[in-house]
C-alpha positions, 0 to 999 in steps of 0.5 A, a space after each residue: 642926098 642919096 647920091 652924096 650917101 653913096 659917094 660917102 657912105 660913112 666916116 670909114 668907107 668910101 662908095 667902092 668899099 660899100 658897094 664891094 662889101 654889099 656885093 661880097 655879102 650877096 655872093 657868099 650869103 645870098 643876102 646883104 644888109 644896109 643900115 641907113 643910120 638916121 639923123 635928128 631929122 629921121 633922114 639917112 645920114 650914114 650907110 653901113 653894110 651890116 654883115 649877114 652872119 650877124 643877122 638872125 631871123 626872128 619868129 613871131 610878132 609883125 612880119 617886116 623887112 627892116 632889121 632892128 639894130 637896137 634889139 638884143 637877143 
C-alpha cells in the first residue's frame, strides 16, 4: 500500500510532484506537512502536501505532532 501511495499519491499529483512539493516546503520553510487521507477503514488512500504557510501552531491542550485538518481557527 505504501508504494502505491507514493507512486500515485492523489488524483492530481504524481510521485515526482509529491516529493518535489515536500522538498520545496522543507527548503523554504524548514518544515513540510503531509496529509494522509483515510478511507472508510481508516487506512491512508491519498497523500497531499499541506503548504507549510497554511499550518499554524495552537497552544494549550494535548501536545501532538498530528495536524487536524477539520479544525477551524
